[in-house]
All heavy atoms as TSV, in Angstrom:
chain	resi	resn	atom	element	x	y	z
A	1	MET	N	N	0.823	-1.220	-0.037
A	1	MET	CA	C	-0.013	-0.013	0.018
A	1	MET	C	C	0.913	1.304	-0.010
A	1	MET	O	O	2.062	1.197	0.400
A	1	MET	CB	C	-0.908	0.019	1.216
A	1	MET	CG	C	-1.851	-1.208	1.204
A	1	MET	SD	S	-2.941	-1.412	-0.140
A	1	MET	CE	C	-4.136	-0.213	0.103
A	2	ALA	N	N	0.273	2.347	-0.433
A	2	ALA	CA	C	1.081	3.533	-0.610
A	2	ALA	C	C	0.206	4.836	-0.304
A	2	ALA	O	O	-1.043	4.720	-0.259
A	2	ALA	CB	C	1.618	3.719	-1.955
A	3	LYS	N	N	0.893	5.876	-0.038
A	3	LYS	CA	C	0.174	7.228	0.165
A	3	LYS	C	C	0.595	8.167	-0.933
A	3	LYS	O	O	1.706	8.061	-1.463
A	3	LYS	CB	C	0.620	7.831	1.468
A	3	LYS	CG	C	0.107	7.156	2.693
A	3	LYS	CD	C	0.669	7.940	3.883
A	3	LYS	CE	C	0.325	7.297	5.215
A	3	LYS	NZ	N	0.787	7.997	6.430
A	4	LEU	N	N	-0.300	9.054	-1.311
A	4	LEU	CA	C	-0.040	10.128	-2.315
A	4	LEU	C	C	0.064	11.372	-1.416
A	4	LEU	O	O	-0.972	11.726	-0.783
A	4	LEU	CB	C	-1.069	10.125	-3.373
A	4	LEU	CG	C	-0.863	11.204	-4.380
A	4	LEU	CD1	C	0.473	11.126	-5.135
A	4	LEU	CD2	C	-2.016	11.233	-5.354
A	5	ILE	N	N	1.194	12.036	-1.430
A	5	ILE	CA	C	1.284	13.288	-0.622
A	5	ILE	C	C	1.869	14.433	-1.522
A	5	ILE	O	O	2.346	14.184	-2.615
A	5	ILE	CB	C	2.357	13.106	0.580
A	5	ILE	CG1	C	3.710	12.772	0.078
A	5	ILE	CG2	C	1.789	11.977	1.449
A	5	ILE	CD1	C	4.707	12.864	1.181
A	6	LEU	N	N	1.703	15.570	-1.032
A	6	LEU	CA	C	2.250	16.793	-1.725
A	6	LEU	C	C	3.361	17.304	-0.758
A	6	LEU	O	O	3.172	17.389	0.426
A	6	LEU	CB	C	1.205	17.944	-1.841
A	6	LEU	CG	C	-0.019	17.613	-2.847
A	6	LEU	CD1	C	-0.915	18.827	-2.842
A	6	LEU	CD2	C	0.600	17.305	-4.181
A	7	VAL	N	N	4.525	17.635	-1.417
A	7	VAL	CA	C	5.605	18.090	-0.621
A	7	VAL	C	C	5.998	19.476	-1.346
A	7	VAL	O	O	5.650	19.746	-2.451
A	7	VAL	CB	C	6.871	17.208	-0.632
A	7	VAL	CG1	C	6.572	15.913	0.097
A	7	VAL	CG2	C	7.301	16.954	-2.080
A	8	ASP	N	N	6.582	20.333	-0.464
A	8	ASP	CA	C	6.966	21.664	-1.032
A	8	ASP	C	C	7.993	21.551	-2.057
A	8	ASP	O	O	8.949	20.966	-1.906
A	8	ASP	CB	C	7.552	22.489	0.138
A	8	ASP	CG	C	7.910	23.953	-0.211
A	8	ASP	OD1	O	7.113	24.521	-0.917
A	8	ASP	OD2	O	8.938	24.313	0.209
A	9	SER	N	N	7.731	22.197	-3.217
A	9	SER	CA	C	8.629	22.123	-4.337
A	9	SER	C	C	9.945	22.844	-4.080
A	9	SER	O	O	10.903	22.542	-4.767
A	9	SER	CB	C	7.968	22.879	-5.601
A	9	SER	OG	O	6.941	22.016	-6.076
A	10	TYR	N	N	9.975	23.696	-3.178
A	10	TYR	CA	C	11.247	24.472	-2.791
A	10	TYR	C	C	11.959	23.855	-1.590
A	10	TYR	O	O	12.916	24.437	-1.113
A	10	TYR	CB	C	10.856	25.966	-2.584
A	10	TYR	CG	C	10.200	26.587	-3.847
A	10	TYR	CD1	C	8.825	26.821	-3.843
A	10	TYR	CD2	C	10.776	26.804	-4.980
A	10	TYR	CE1	C	8.195	27.342	-4.965
A	10	TYR	CE2	C	10.258	27.327	-6.027
A	10	TYR	CZ	C	8.889	27.571	-6.060
A	10	TYR	OH	O	8.279	28.120	-7.201
A	11	ASP	N	N	11.427	22.789	-1.125
A	11	ASP	CA	C	12.086	22.080	0.010
A	11	ASP	C	C	12.365	22.938	1.223
A	11	ASP	O	O	13.341	22.863	1.938
A	11	ASP	CB	C	13.428	21.409	-0.528
A	11	ASP	CG	C	13.923	20.242	0.396
A	11	ASP	OD1	O	13.020	19.717	1.056
A	11	ASP	OD2	O	15.015	19.995	0.504
A	12	ARG	N	N	11.261	23.794	1.548
A	12	ARG	CA	C	11.446	24.621	2.637
A	12	ARG	C	C	10.997	23.755	3.860
A	12	ARG	O	O	9.999	23.055	3.902
A	12	ARG	CB	C	10.519	25.826	2.631
A	12	ARG	CG	C	10.835	26.692	1.497
A	12	ARG	CD	C	9.783	27.773	1.280
A	12	ARG	NE	N	8.693	27.158	0.627
A	12	ARG	CZ	C	7.732	27.815	0.009
A	12	ARG	NH1	N	7.718	29.125	0.056
A	12	ARG	NH2	N	6.698	27.209	-0.533
A	13	GLU	N	N	11.838	23.820	4.978
A	13	GLU	CA	C	11.586	22.936	6.131
A	13	GLU	C	C	10.315	23.360	7.001
A	13	GLU	O	O	9.720	22.604	7.637
A	13	GLU	CB	C	12.860	23.005	7.085
A	13	GLU	CG	C	14.014	22.405	6.629
A	13	GLU	CD	C	15.195	22.511	7.555
A	13	GLU	OE1	O	15.186	23.376	8.476
A	13	GLU	OE2	O	16.132	21.751	7.360
A	14	THR	N	N	9.900	24.706	6.758
A	14	THR	CA	C	8.745	25.155	7.616
A	14	THR	C	C	7.468	24.736	7.033
A	14	THR	O	O	6.417	24.993	7.608
A	14	THR	CB	C	8.864	26.641	7.662
A	14	THR	OG1	O	8.873	27.214	6.369
A	14	THR	CG2	C	10.079	27.072	8.425
A	15	VAL	N	N	7.399	24.149	5.787
A	15	VAL	CA	C	6.128	23.832	5.088
A	15	VAL	C	C	5.868	22.357	5.307
A	15	VAL	O	O	6.613	21.500	5.013
A	15	VAL	CB	C	6.256	24.202	3.578
A	15	VAL	CG1	C	4.931	23.720	2.876
A	15	VAL	CG2	C	6.531	25.607	3.368
A	16	ALA	N	N	4.653	22.145	5.827
A	16	ALA	CA	C	4.261	20.708	6.130
A	16	ALA	C	C	3.848	19.975	4.845
A	16	ALA	O	O	3.379	20.584	3.899
A	16	ALA	CB	C	3.104	20.730	7.101
A	17	ASP	N	N	4.012	18.635	4.889
A	17	ASP	CA	C	3.514	17.748	3.828
A	17	ASP	C	C	1.955	17.752	3.890
A	17	ASP	O	O	1.352	17.979	4.962
A	17	ASP	CB	C	3.943	16.319	4.029
A	17	ASP	CG	C	5.534	16.196	3.867
A	17	ASP	OD1	O	6.111	17.134	3.190
A	17	ASP	OD2	O	6.067	15.169	4.212
A	18	VAL	N	N	1.287	17.464	2.747
A	18	VAL	CA	C	-0.100	17.416	2.652
A	18	VAL	C	C	-0.442	15.978	2.144
A	18	VAL	O	O	0.047	15.525	1.160
A	18	VAL	CB	C	-0.745	18.473	1.738
A	18	VAL	CG1	C	-2.238	18.276	1.620
A	18	VAL	CG2	C	-0.357	19.815	2.218
A	19	LEU	N	N	-1.377	15.315	2.905
A	19	LEU	CA	C	-1.882	13.986	2.497
A	19	LEU	C	C	-2.975	14.137	1.501
A	19	LEU	O	O	-3.997	14.816	1.726
A	19	LEU	CB	C	-2.254	13.197	3.709
A	19	LEU	CG	C	-2.886	11.823	3.414
A	19	LEU	CD1	C	-1.896	10.948	2.782
A	19	LEU	CD2	C	-3.559	11.198	4.671
A	20	LEU	N	N	-2.806	13.599	0.303
A	20	LEU	CA	C	-3.917	13.667	-0.721
A	20	LEU	C	C	-4.776	12.365	-0.623
A	20	LEU	O	O	-6.007	12.503	-0.521
A	20	LEU	CB	C	-3.370	13.796	-2.120
A	20	LEU	CG	C	-2.857	15.075	-2.550
A	20	LEU	CD1	C	-2.411	15.003	-4.012
A	20	LEU	CD2	C	-3.849	16.087	-2.425
A	21	GLU	N	N	-4.148	11.260	-0.641
A	21	GLU	CA	C	-4.848	9.875	-0.508
A	21	GLU	C	C	-3.963	8.927	0.093
A	21	GLU	O	O	-2.761	9.022	-0.032
A	21	GLU	CB	C	-5.250	9.440	-1.916
A	21	GLU	CG	C	-6.331	10.238	-2.620
A	21	GLU	CD	C	-6.767	9.558	-3.836
A	21	GLU	OE1	O	-7.277	8.373	-3.819
A	21	GLU	OE2	O	-6.748	10.237	-4.906
A	22	ASP	N	N	-4.557	7.974	0.804
A	22	ASP	CA	C	-3.795	6.915	1.370
A	22	ASP	C	C	-4.545	5.600	1.018
A	22	ASP	O	O	-5.617	5.527	0.332
A	22	ASP	CB	C	-3.612	7.077	2.886
A	22	ASP	CG	C	-4.829	7.075	3.687
A	22	ASP	OD1	O	-5.986	7.129	3.069
A	22	ASP	OD2	O	-4.762	7.060	4.916
A	23	ASN	N	N	-3.948	4.416	1.469
A	23	ASN	CA	C	-4.459	3.070	1.058
A	23	ASN	C	C	-4.585	2.879	-0.468
A	23	ASN	O	O	-5.592	2.245	-0.857
A	23	ASN	CB	C	-5.766	2.829	1.766
A	23	ASN	CG	C	-5.527	2.842	3.313
A	23	ASN	OD1	O	-4.541	2.396	3.759
A	23	ASN	ND2	N	-6.541	3.417	4.003
A	24	LEU	N	N	-3.594	3.316	-1.199
A	24	LEU	CA	C	-3.596	3.172	-2.629
A	24	LEU	C	C	-2.612	2.115	-2.919
A	24	LEU	O	O	-1.645	1.809	-2.142
A	24	LEU	CB	C	-3.208	4.426	-3.439
A	24	LEU	CG	C	-4.071	5.694	-3.288
A	24	LEU	CD1	C	-3.313	6.906	-3.775
A	24	LEU	CD2	C	-5.322	5.396	-3.939
A	25	THR	N	N	-2.820	1.367	-4.189
A	25	THR	CA	C	-1.727	0.495	-4.509
A	25	THR	C	C	-0.601	1.402	-5.134
A	25	THR	O	O	-0.835	2.521	-5.429
A	25	THR	CB	C	-2.223	-0.358	-5.647
A	25	THR	OG1	O	-2.539	0.272	-6.779
A	25	THR	CG2	C	-3.424	-1.275	-5.243
A	26	GLU	N	N	0.544	0.834	-5.175
A	26	GLU	CA	C	1.659	1.616	-5.665
A	26	GLU	C	C	1.463	2.110	-7.079
A	26	GLU	O	O	1.824	3.206	-7.499
A	26	GLU	CB	C	2.926	0.864	-5.553
A	26	GLU	CG	C	4.244	1.740	-5.764
A	26	GLU	CD	C	5.472	0.989	-5.353
A	26	GLU	OE1	O	5.403	0.129	-4.428
A	26	GLU	OE2	O	6.494	1.374	-5.892
A	27	VAL	N	N	0.842	1.185	-7.948
A	27	VAL	CA	C	0.504	1.574	-9.358
A	27	VAL	C	C	-0.356	2.719	-9.413
A	27	VAL	O	O	-0.234	3.721	-10.198
A	27	VAL	CB	C	0.071	0.416	-10.057
A	27	VAL	CG1	C	-0.464	0.728	-11.442
A	27	VAL	CG2	C	1.027	-0.756	-10.059
A	28	GLU	N	N	-1.476	2.673	-8.558
A	28	GLU	CA	C	-2.492	3.796	-8.644
A	28	GLU	C	C	-1.884	5.150	-8.138
A	28	GLU	O	O	-2.112	6.194	-8.760
A	28	GLU	CB	C	-3.714	3.496	-7.670
A	28	GLU	CG	C	-4.644	2.351	-8.034
A	28	GLU	CD	C	-5.629	2.053	-6.923
A	28	GLU	OE1	O	-5.246	2.142	-5.735
A	28	GLU	OE2	O	-6.746	1.705	-7.276
A	29	ALA	N	N	-1.030	4.982	-7.021
A	29	ALA	CA	C	-0.477	6.150	-6.514
A	29	ALA	C	C	0.484	6.837	-7.510
A	29	ALA	O	O	0.560	8.070	-7.673
A	29	ALA	CB	C	0.287	5.846	-5.220
A	30	LYS	N	N	1.358	6.051	-8.172
A	30	LYS	CA	C	2.295	6.565	-9.155
A	30	LYS	C	C	1.565	7.201	-10.315
A	30	LYS	O	O	1.936	8.272	-10.783
A	30	LYS	CB	C	3.198	5.364	-9.656
A	30	LYS	CG	C	4.281	5.012	-8.676
A	30	LYS	CD	C	5.200	4.030	-9.235
A	30	LYS	CE	C	6.258	3.599	-8.310
A	30	LYS	NZ	N	7.067	2.626	-8.813
A	31	ALA	N	N	0.417	6.613	-10.792
A	31	ALA	CA	C	-0.358	7.184	-11.876
A	31	ALA	C	C	-0.861	8.579	-11.491
A	31	ALA	O	O	-0.872	9.479	-12.183
A	31	ALA	CB	C	-1.383	6.236	-12.327
A	32	LYS	N	N	-1.456	8.629	-10.187
A	32	LYS	CA	C	-1.989	9.835	-9.793
A	32	LYS	C	C	-0.950	10.995	-9.625
A	32	LYS	O	O	-1.261	12.134	-9.926
A	32	LYS	CB	C	-2.822	9.589	-8.478
A	32	LYS	CG	C	-4.133	8.861	-8.719
A	32	LYS	CD	C	-4.968	8.733	-7.457
A	32	LYS	CE	C	-6.216	7.865	-7.869
A	32	LYS	NZ	N	-7.205	8.045	-6.831
A	33	ALA	N	N	0.197	10.512	-9.038
A	33	ALA	CA	C	1.240	11.505	-8.814
A	33	ALA	C	C	1.725	12.090	-10.147
A	33	ALA	O	O	1.953	13.290	-10.333
A	33	ALA	CB	C	2.420	10.802	-8.122
A	34	GLU	N	N	1.985	11.191	-11.165
A	34	GLU	CA	C	2.398	11.592	-12.450
A	34	GLU	C	C	1.396	12.583	-13.107
A	34	GLU	O	O	1.780	13.506	-13.648
A	34	GLU	CB	C	2.661	10.364	-13.371
A	34	GLU	CG	C	3.291	10.685	-14.672
A	34	GLU	CD	C	3.532	9.495	-15.460
A	34	GLU	OE1	O	4.106	8.503	-14.982
A	34	GLU	OE2	O	3.132	9.416	-16.668
A	35	GLY	N	N	0.099	12.195	-12.967
A	35	GLY	CA	C	-0.958	13.066	-13.575
A	35	GLY	C	C	-0.974	14.432	-12.862
A	35	GLY	O	O	-1.050	15.401	-13.590
A	36	TYR	N	N	-0.866	14.457	-11.499
A	36	TYR	CA	C	-0.825	15.744	-10.827
A	36	TYR	C	C	0.405	16.546	-11.293
A	36	TYR	O	O	0.242	17.796	-11.638
A	36	TYR	CB	C	-0.798	15.508	-9.337
A	36	TYR	CG	C	-0.753	16.845	-8.559
A	36	TYR	CD1	C	-1.908	17.452	-8.089
A	36	TYR	CD2	C	0.462	17.450	-8.258
A	36	TYR	CE1	C	-1.891	18.633	-7.408
A	36	TYR	CE2	C	0.460	18.658	-7.605
A	36	TYR	CZ	C	-0.693	19.213	-7.204
A	36	TYR	OH	O	-0.635	20.447	-6.490
A	37	ASN	N	N	1.539	15.961	-11.303
A	37	ASN	CA	C	2.750	16.785	-11.618
A	37	ASN	C	C	2.691	17.232	-13.095
A	37	ASN	O	O	3.308	18.345	-13.356
A	37	ASN	CB	C	3.892	15.838	-11.359
A	37	ASN	CG	C	4.221	15.679	-9.838
A	37	ASN	OD1	O	3.822	16.544	-8.993
A	37	ASN	ND2	N	4.754	14.531	-9.491
A	38	LYS	N	N	2.180	16.467	-13.986
A	38	LYS	CA	C	2.084	16.930	-15.398
A	38	LYS	C	C	1.126	18.091	-15.516
A	38	LYS	O	O	1.316	19.012	-16.356
A	38	LYS	CB	C	1.625	15.725	-16.348
A	38	LYS	CG	C	2.727	14.867	-16.674
A	38	LYS	CD	C	2.307	13.750	-17.611
A	38	LYS	CE	C	3.475	12.905	-17.982
A	38	LYS	NZ	N	3.103	11.870	-18.988
A	39	THR	N	N	-0.071	18.037	-14.773
A	39	THR	CA	C	-1.012	19.106	-14.967
A	39	THR	C	C	-0.672	20.405	-14.150
A	39	THR	O	O	-1.312	21.448	-14.330
A	39	THR	CB	C	-2.403	18.645	-14.589
A	39	THR	OG1	O	-2.385	18.092	-13.256
A	39	THR	CG2	C	-2.893	17.524	-15.514
A	40	ASN	N	N	0.219	20.260	-13.219
A	40	ASN	CA	C	0.633	21.377	-12.386
A	40	ASN	C	C	2.180	21.556	-12.347
A	40	ASN	O	O	2.735	21.504	-11.281
A	40	ASN	CB	C	0.172	21.144	-10.926
A	40	ASN	CG	C	-1.357	20.987	-10.790
A	40	ASN	OD1	O	-2.107	21.942	-11.056
A	40	ASN	ND2	N	-1.839	19.801	-10.565
A	41	PRO	N	N	2.798	21.797	-13.571
A	41	PRO	CA	C	4.228	21.891	-13.645
A	41	PRO	C	C	4.986	23.044	-12.866
A	41	PRO	O	O	6.064	22.885	-12.500
A	41	PRO	CB	C	4.489	21.891	-15.069
A	41	PRO	CG	C	3.282	22.559	-15.732
A	41	PRO	CD	C	2.166	22.072	-14.824
A	42	TYR	N	N	4.169	24.097	-12.646
A	42	TYR	CA	C	4.708	25.289	-11.980
A	42	TYR	C	C	4.221	25.518	-10.622
A	42	TYR	O	O	4.263	26.613	-10.066
A	42	TYR	CB	C	4.532	26.539	-12.882
A	42	TYR	CG	C	5.029	26.258	-14.184
A	42	TYR	CD1	C	4.230	26.174	-15.319
A	42	TYR	CD2	C	6.437	26.204	-14.481
A	42	TYR	CE1	C	4.729	25.897	-16.664
A	42	TYR	CE2	C	6.919	25.952	-15.740
A	42	TYR	CZ	C	6.104	25.831	-16.782
A	42	TYR	OH	O	6.540	25.628	-18.035
A	43	SER	N	N	3.641	24.500	-10.044
A	43	SER	CA	C	2.999	24.612	-8.723
A	43	SER	C	C	4.119	24.651	-7.594
A	43	SER	O	O	5.199	24.260	-7.814
A	43	SER	CB	C	2.185	23.304	-8.493
A	43	SER	OG	O	1.619	23.301	-7.174
A	44	ASP	N	N	3.716	25.097	-6.476
A	44	ASP	CA	C	4.568	25.081	-5.255
A	44	ASP	C	C	4.613	23.754	-4.568
A	44	ASP	O	O	5.294	23.621	-3.711
A	44	ASP	CB	C	4.021	26.156	-4.221
A	44	ASP	CG	C	4.335	27.593	-4.688
A	44	ASP	OD1	O	5.197	27.849	-5.536
A	44	ASP	OD2	O	3.701	28.479	-4.068
A	45	TRP	N	N	3.741	22.876	-5.067
A	45	TRP	CA	C	3.653	21.520	-4.614
A	45	TRP	C	C	4.081	20.435	-5.598
A	45	TRP	O	O	3.854	20.603	-6.833
A	45	TRP	CB	C	2.299	21.261	-4.141
A	45	TRP	CG	C	1.787	22.202	-3.020
A	45	TRP	CD1	C	0.974	23.243	-3.271
A	45	TRP	CD2	C	2.092	22.093	-1.632
A	45	TRP	NE1	N	0.759	23.902	-2.073
A	45	TRP	CE2	C	1.407	23.158	-1.088
A	45	TRP	CE3	C	2.753	21.150	-0.971
A	45	TRP	CZ2	C	1.537	23.389	0.311
A	45	TRP	CZ3	C	2.893	21.471	0.474
A	45	TRP	CH2	C	2.262	22.498	0.989
A	46	PHE	N	N	4.645	19.405	-5.149
A	46	PHE	CA	C	5.092	18.226	-5.955
A	46	PHE	C	C	4.443	16.962	-5.348
A	46	PHE	O	O	4.670	16.713	-4.147
A	46	PHE	CB	C	6.648	18.161	-5.928
A	46	PHE	CG	C	7.132	16.984	-6.746
A	46	PHE	CD1	C	7.203	17.057	-8.122
A	46	PHE	CD2	C	7.601	15.826	-6.192
A	46	PHE	CE1	C	7.699	16.045	-8.864
A	46	PHE	CE2	C	8.035	14.767	-6.867
A	46	PHE	CZ	C	8.111	14.897	-8.288
A	47	ALA	N	N	3.721	16.257	-6.226
A	47	ALA	CA	C	3.058	14.967	-5.752
A	47	ALA	C	C	4.121	13.885	-5.662
A	47	ALA	O	O	5.038	13.802	-6.557
A	47	ALA	CB	C	1.963	14.603	-6.691
A	48	LYS	N	N	4.151	13.115	-4.572
A	48	LYS	CA	C	5.144	12.173	-4.291
A	48	LYS	C	C	4.464	10.931	-3.725
A	48	LYS	O	O	3.513	10.989	-2.958
A	48	LYS	CB	C	6.122	12.761	-3.310
A	48	LYS	CG	C	7.187	11.879	-2.933
A	48	LYS	CD	C	8.189	12.633	-1.958
A	48	LYS	CE	C	9.228	11.679	-1.449
A	48	LYS	NZ	N	10.113	12.459	-0.479
A	49	VAL	N	N	4.917	9.744	-4.106
A	49	VAL	CA	C	4.408	8.439	-3.524
A	49	VAL	C	C	5.264	8.004	-2.455
A	49	VAL	O	O	6.523	7.912	-2.633
A	49	VAL	CB	C	4.358	7.362	-4.714
A	49	VAL	CG1	C	3.929	6.089	-4.156
A	49	VAL	CG2	C	3.465	7.912	-5.830
A	50	VAL	N	N	4.736	7.659	-1.347
A	50	VAL	CA	C	5.452	7.187	-0.193
A	50	VAL	C	C	4.830	5.927	0.317
A	50	VAL	O	O	3.726	5.554	0.025
A	50	VAL	CB	C	5.630	8.229	0.877
A	50	VAL	CG1	C	6.399	9.468	0.383
A	50	VAL	CG2	C	4.270	8.724	1.415
A	51	ALA	N	N	5.621	5.152	1.135
A	51	ALA	CA	C	5.031	3.930	1.798
A	51	ALA	C	C	3.862	4.300	2.723
A	51	ALA	O	O	3.894	5.457	3.220
A	51	ALA	CB	C	6.134	3.216	2.563
A	52	ASP	N	N	3.070	3.355	2.965
A	52	ASP	CA	C	1.814	3.655	3.812
A	52	ASP	C	C	2.219	3.919	5.253
A	52	ASP	O	O	1.389	4.615	5.893
A	52	ASP	CB	C	0.862	2.393	3.761
A	52	ASP	CG	C	-0.530	2.807	3.920
A	52	ASP	OD1	O	-0.969	3.901	3.431
A	52	ASP	OD2	O	-1.294	1.994	4.492
A	53	ASP	N	N	3.313	3.548	5.687
A	53	ASP	CA	C	3.752	3.881	7.089
A	53	ASP	C	C	4.650	5.099	7.233
A	53	ASP	O	O	5.062	5.420	8.246
A	53	ASP	CB	C	4.526	2.627	7.696
A	53	ASP	CG	C	5.713	2.301	6.931
A	53	ASP	OD1	O	5.987	2.816	5.882
A	53	ASP	OD2	O	6.570	1.507	7.495
A	54	TYR	N	N	4.709	5.810	6.166
A	54	TYR	CA	C	5.474	7.029	6.084
A	54	TYR	C	C	4.810	8.101	6.973
A	54	TYR	O	O	3.694	8.307	6.980
A	54	TYR	CB	C	5.559	7.658	4.676
A	54	TYR	CG	C	6.251	8.934	4.476
A	54	TYR	CD1	C	7.656	8.942	4.377
A	54	TYR	CD2	C	5.587	10.148	4.453
A	54	TYR	CE1	C	8.344	10.188	4.186
A	54	TYR	CE2	C	6.245	11.347	4.254
A	54	TYR	CZ	C	7.598	11.320	4.160
A	54	TYR	OH	O	8.311	12.505	3.968
A	55	LYS	N	N	5.620	8.747	7.855
A	55	LYS	CA	C	5.196	9.812	8.707
A	55	LYS	C	C	5.266	11.167	8.091
A	55	LYS	O	O	6.415	11.503	7.566
A	55	LYS	CB	C	6.052	9.830	10.072
A	55	LYS	CG	C	5.445	10.824	11.031
A	55	LYS	CD	C	6.404	10.946	12.258
A	55	LYS	CE	C	5.923	11.936	13.280
A	55	LYS	NZ	N	5.997	13.276	12.751
A	56	LEU	N	N	4.229	11.908	7.879
A	56	LEU	CA	C	4.281	13.125	7.192
A	56	LEU	C	C	5.036	14.187	8.017
A	56	LEU	O	O	4.988	14.235	9.244
A	56	LEU	CB	C	2.876	13.668	7.001
A	56	LEU	CG	C	1.979	12.875	6.119
A	56	LEU	CD1	C	0.502	13.479	6.250
A	56	LEU	CD2	C	2.367	12.873	4.722
A	57	TRP	N	N	5.815	14.971	7.206
A	57	TRP	CA	C	6.545	16.077	7.853
A	57	TRP	C	C	5.585	17.229	8.246
A	57	TRP	O	O	4.653	17.599	7.532
A	57	TRP	CB	C	7.531	16.712	6.848
A	57	TRP	CG	C	8.218	17.843	7.345
A	57	TRP	CD1	C	8.118	19.104	6.941
A	57	TRP	CD2	C	9.300	17.899	8.308
A	57	TRP	NE1	N	8.990	20.040	7.582
A	57	TRP	CE2	C	9.632	19.205	8.444
A	57	TRP	CE3	C	9.894	16.964	9.070
A	57	TRP	CZ2	C	10.710	19.631	9.366
A	57	TRP	CZ3	C	10.932	17.287	9.972
A	57	TRP	CH2	C	11.289	18.666	10.119
A	58	GLU	N	N	5.642	17.618	9.570
A	58	GLU	CA	C	4.680	18.532	10.077
A	58	GLU	C	C	5.143	19.999	9.906
A	58	GLU	O	O	4.503	20.912	10.545
A	58	GLU	CB	C	4.381	18.201	11.445
A	58	GLU	CG	C	3.704	16.815	11.683
A	58	GLU	CD	C	3.430	16.477	13.087
A	58	GLU	OE1	O	3.514	17.323	14.007
A	58	GLU	OE2	O	3.157	15.342	13.336
A	59	GLY	N	N	6.179	20.257	9.253
A	59	GLY	CA	C	6.649	21.584	9.003
A	59	GLY	C	C	7.130	22.318	10.249
A	59	GLY	O	O	7.966	21.786	11.108
A	60	MET	N	N	6.822	23.539	10.514
A	60	MET	CA	C	7.142	24.316	11.698
A	60	MET	C	C	6.857	23.719	12.948
A	60	MET	O	O	7.651	23.843	13.917
A	60	MET	CB	C	6.594	25.707	11.590
A	60	MET	CG	C	7.128	26.756	12.465
A	60	MET	SD	S	8.906	26.914	12.121
A	60	MET	CE	C	9.141	28.548	12.387
A	61	ALA	N	N	5.843	22.932	13.082
A	61	ALA	CA	C	5.514	22.301	14.382
A	61	ALA	C	C	6.637	21.330	14.802
A	61	ALA	O	O	6.788	21.158	16.004
A	61	ALA	CB	C	4.108	21.503	14.210
A	62	GLU	N	N	7.397	20.756	13.860
A	62	GLU	CA	C	8.438	19.859	14.259
A	62	GLU	C	C	9.681	20.537	14.606
A	62	GLU	O	O	10.590	20.038	15.242
A	62	GLU	CB	C	8.672	18.875	13.100
A	62	GLU	CG	C	7.594	17.788	12.924
A	62	GLU	CD	C	7.987	16.634	12.153
A	62	GLU	OE1	O	9.261	16.200	12.142
A	62	GLU	OE2	O	7.213	16.008	11.524
A	63	LEU	N	N	9.797	21.826	14.237
A	63	LEU	CA	C	11.001	22.534	14.428
A	63	LEU	C	C	10.984	23.391	15.743
A	63	LEU	O	O	11.982	23.803	16.296
A	63	LEU	CB	C	11.217	23.574	13.193
A	63	LEU	CG	C	11.440	22.929	11.855
A	63	LEU	CD1	C	11.511	23.981	10.803
A	63	LEU	CD2	C	12.725	22.034	11.859
A	64	VAL	N	N	9.688	23.495	16.259
A	64	VAL	CA	C	9.619	24.311	17.554
A	64	VAL	C	C	9.733	23.406	18.719
A	64	VAL	O	O	9.477	22.307	18.835
A	64	VAL	CB	C	8.223	25.028	17.528
A	64	VAL	CG1	C	8.125	25.751	18.852
A	64	VAL	CG2	C	8.120	25.961	16.398
């Protein structure tokens, strides 16, 4: 199983990850991520596939 998340395109530590969908197969997640990234090439967000047990980065909350 996999999760589809959005991460900050500029790799800023203060910006939290966003969960789009979870409990996807890896094939489904990769297809959705590729579709998102193709339709939003200049977005501040990048769709990424991660393992289902991946802990989302909480941004500034983790740094304080």
